[in-house]
VMD Tcl script that draws the C-alpha trace (Angstrom):
set ca {
  {-27.63 -71.82 148.04}
  {-26.55 -69.82 151.08}
  {-23.27 -71.34 152.33}
  {-24.25 -70.73 155.95}
  {-27.46 -72.75 155.46}
  {-25.45 -75.53 153.83}
  {-23.11 -75.58 156.85}
  {-26.05 -75.68 159.26}
  {-27.70 -78.53 157.37}
  {-24.49 -80.58 157.23}
  {-23.75 -79.96 160.92}
  {-27.25 -81.14 161.87}
  {-27.20 -84.22 159.62}
  {-23.80 -85.28 160.97}
  {-25.45 -85.73 164.39}
  {-27.99 -88.23 163.04}
  {-27.85 -91.96 162.44}
  {-26.63 -92.71 158.87}
  {-29.74 -94.79 158.06}
  {-31.95 -91.88 159.09}
  {-29.89 -89.49 156.96}
  {-30.39 -91.72 153.91}
  {-34.16 -91.64 154.51}
  {-34.15 -87.86 155.00}
  {-32.23 -87.17 151.78}
  {-34.33 -89.74 149.88}
  {-37.55 -88.13 151.11}
  {-36.41 -84.60 150.23}
  {-35.45 -85.72 146.72}
  {-38.93 -87.18 146.21}
  {-40.47 -83.93 147.44}
  {-38.26 -82.03 144.97}
  {-40.06 -83.99 142.27}
  {-43.28 -82.46 143.60}
  {-41.88 -78.96 143.21}
  {-40.26 -78.41 146.61}
  {-38.23 -75.20 146.09}
  {-34.87 -76.79 146.93}
  {-32.41 -77.56 144.11}
  {-31.88 -81.31 143.72}
  {-28.19 -80.77 143.06}
  {-27.73 -79.28 146.55}
  {-29.30 -82.35 148.14}
  {-27.04 -84.63 146.09}
  {-23.97 -82.51 146.87}
  {-24.89 -82.68 150.56}
  {-25.10 -86.48 150.36}
  {-21.75 -86.66 148.59}
  {-20.14 -84.39 151.17}
  {-21.54 -86.46 154.03}
  {-19.88 -89.47 152.35}
  {-16.64 -87.48 152.31}
  {-17.14 -86.97 156.06}
  {-17.48 -90.79 156.42}
  {-21.10 -90.63 157.56}
  {-22.52 -92.16 154.37}
  {-21.31 -94.41 151.57}
  {-20.92 -92.55 148.27}
  {-22.14 -95.48 146.14}
  {-25.21 -96.06 148.29}
  {-25.92 -92.32 148.22}
  {-25.69 -92.34 144.44}
  {-28.17 -95.24 144.20}
  {-30.55 -93.58 146.65}
  {-30.23 -90.32 144.75}
  {-31.19 -92.00 141.48}
  {-34.15 -93.73 143.10}
  {-35.33 -90.56 144.81}
  {-35.30 -88.33 141.73}
  {-36.87 -90.95 139.46}
  {-39.64 -91.81 141.93}
  {-40.40 -88.12 142.50}
  {-40.46 -87.36 138.77}
  {-42.55 -90.43 137.94}
  {-45.07 -89.62 140.67}
  {-45.56 -86.14 139.26}
  {-46.00 -87.62 135.77}
  {-48.66 -90.08 137.02}
  {-50.48 -87.35 138.96}
  {-50.83 -85.44 135.71}
  {-51.93 -88.59 133.89}
  {-54.48 -89.59 136.55}
  {-55.96 -86.26 137.65}
  {-54.95 -83.83 134.91}
  {-55.85 -80.12 135.14}
  {-58.37 -80.82 137.93}
  {-55.51 -81.25 140.40}
  {-54.26 -77.74 139.58}
  {-57.38 -76.31 141.20}
  {-56.14 -77.47 144.61}
  {-55.04 -74.41 146.61}
  {-51.64 -75.88 147.57}
  {-50.80 -77.55 144.25}
  {-51.68 -74.36 142.34}
  {-49.01 -72.49 144.31}
  {-46.32 -74.95 143.21}
  {-47.48 -75.60 139.65}
  {-48.78 -72.24 138.51}
  {-50.74 -71.62 135.28}
  {-47.75 -69.67 133.97}
  {-45.42 -72.66 134.49}
  {-47.91 -75.02 132.85}
  {-48.13 -72.65 129.87}
  {-44.32 -72.63 129.54}
  {-44.23 -76.43 129.90}
  {-46.74 -76.81 127.06}
  {-44.66 -74.52 124.84}
  {-41.48 -76.51 125.57}
  {-43.25 -79.80 124.83}
  {-44.60 -78.41 121.58}
  {-41.20 -77.04 120.55}
  {-38.85 -79.86 121.61}
  {-41.14 -82.89 121.76}
  {-40.23 -85.80 124.02}
  {-36.62 -84.55 124.28}
  {-37.87 -81.98 126.79}
  {-38.07 -84.75 129.42}
  {-34.28 -84.99 129.22}
  {-33.76 -81.22 129.17}
  {-36.16 -80.72 132.10}
  {-33.67 -82.31 134.50}
  {-31.62 -79.12 134.05}
  {-34.55 -76.70 134.32}
  {-35.16 -76.00 138.03}
  {-38.66 -74.65 138.61}
  {-40.04 -76.06 135.37}
  {-39.16 -79.72 135.81}
  {-42.29 -80.64 137.79}
  {-44.71 -78.70 135.53}
  {-43.16 -80.31 132.43}
  {-43.48 -83.83 133.85}
  {-47.03 -83.10 135.06}
  {-48.00 -81.71 131.66}
  {-46.47 -84.73 129.93}
  {-48.73 -86.92 132.03}
  {-51.85 -84.91 131.20}
  {-51.05 -85.26 127.49}
  {-51.06 -89.07 127.93}
  {-47.52 -89.46 126.61}
  {-46.46 -93.12 127.10}
  {-44.72 -93.54 130.45}
  {-41.82 -95.52 129.01}
  {-40.89 -92.60 126.73}
  {-40.87 -90.19 129.66}
  {-38.98 -92.64 131.89}
  {-36.24 -93.39 129.34}
  {-35.44 -89.70 128.77}
  {-35.65 -88.86 132.47}
  {-33.51 -91.85 133.45}
  {-30.76 -90.96 130.96}
  {-30.63 -87.42 132.36}
  {-30.62 -88.68 135.95}
  {-27.87 -91.23 135.26}
  {-25.75 -88.34 134.00}
  {-26.57 -85.70 136.61}
  {-26.91 -87.62 139.89}
  {-23.46 -89.28 139.90}
  {-21.84 -86.00 138.83}
  {-23.15 -84.15 141.90}
  {-22.60 -86.96 144.41}
  {-19.09 -87.93 143.32}
  {-17.99 -84.34 142.76}
  {-18.83 -83.56 146.39}
  {-17.25 -86.80 147.61}
  {-13.95 -86.49 145.74}
  {-13.86 -82.70 146.05}
  {-15.00 -82.57 149.66}
  {-11.93 -80.61 150.68}
  {-13.06 -77.86 148.32}
  {-16.81 -78.25 148.85}
  {-17.62 -74.54 148.49}
  {-15.89 -74.46 145.11}
  {-17.86 -77.58 144.15}
  {-21.13 -75.80 145.00}
  {-20.12 -72.78 142.93}
  {-18.93 -75.01 140.11}
  {-22.23 -76.89 140.27}
  {-24.22 -73.72 139.63}
  {-22.03 -72.70 136.69}
  {-21.88 -76.23 135.26}
  {-25.66 -76.57 135.28}
  {-26.00 -73.43 133.17}
  {-23.29 -74.65 130.78}
  {-24.88 -78.11 130.46}
  {-28.27 -76.55 129.73}
  {-26.73 -74.28 127.08}
  {-25.01 -77.23 125.38}
  {-28.21 -79.28 125.40}
  {-30.27 -76.45 123.93}
  {-27.66 -75.93 121.20}
  {-27.76 -79.64 120.39}
  {-31.56 -79.70 120.26}
  {-31.60 -76.55 118.10}
  {-29.13 -78.21 115.72}
  {-31.31 -81.33 115.47}
  {-34.40 -79.22 114.79}
  {-32.48 -77.34 112.07}
  {-31.43 -80.64 110.45}
  {-35.04 -81.88 110.42}
  {-36.21 -78.56 108.95}
  {-33.48 -78.68 106.29}
  {-34.40 -82.25 105.27}
  {-38.05 -81.28 105.07}
  {-37.23 -78.36 102.76}
  {-35.07 -80.60 100.57}
  {-37.89 -83.10 100.20}
  {-40.30 -80.30 99.28}
  {-37.88 -79.05 96.59}
  {-37.51 -82.57 95.18}
  {-41.29 -82.95 95.00}
  {-41.59 -79.62 93.20}
  {-38.95 -80.66 90.66}
  {-40.74 -83.95 90.04}
  {-44.01 -82.12 89.48}
  {-42.36 -79.77 86.99}
  {-41.03 -82.78 85.01}
}
mol new
graphics top color blue
foreach p $ca { graphics top sphere $p radius 0.5 }
foreach p [lrange $ca 0 end-1] q [lrange $ca 1 end] { graphics top cylinder $p $q radius 0.2 }
display resetview
C-alpha cells in the first residue's frame, strides 16, 4: 500500500466519530470478502493504528475485524451456493471474479481439498473466487466456516495488535506485514505439501502390502 494513501486515510478517519469509524472499517472488510481490491490486512492495520491513536479500542476493533472478514467470506460462499455460475454472468461480478480466477480456485480445491479454505486467507485476489467456488461445489458450510475461522482467528489479531503495540513504528509494521504474509503462505504450503506426501507414501505402502499378500 502507498504510505501517502495510508496517511491520508488515517488523517481522514481521525476526524470522524469512533462509532462511525467502526462501521466504516466493518463495511470495508465485508466488501473485501466480495473481492474489493483492498488488502484486508491494511484495513486491520489501520484499525489497530487508530486504536494506538486512542480513537478506537483495540479489543473492539479485533472483534469487529473478525466479524467483518467472516461475514464477508460467508456471504461469498453462500452466493456461490445459491446462484452458482449464473452469477458470474453479471457484468460487474465477472470483473471481480474472472473465469481465470475461478479456474485457479478449482485447481486449488482439487489439489488441497478443504484445507484450501484455510490457505485462502493468505491468498489475496483468490480468496473470494475460492470461497465462491466452494459454495458452488456444495461443500458443507460448517467445513468451510471452521477452516476460515481458524485462519481468521490467527490473522486478524496479528494485524490489529501489531499495529496497536507497534504504532510508533507503523510504517515498519506495514512493511513487515507484507513480508510476513508471504512467509506465512510459504510455511503453510510446505506443511500442506508434507501432508500430501505422507498420504501418498501411506497409499504406496498399502499397495505394496496388498501386492505381497497376493503373491503369497
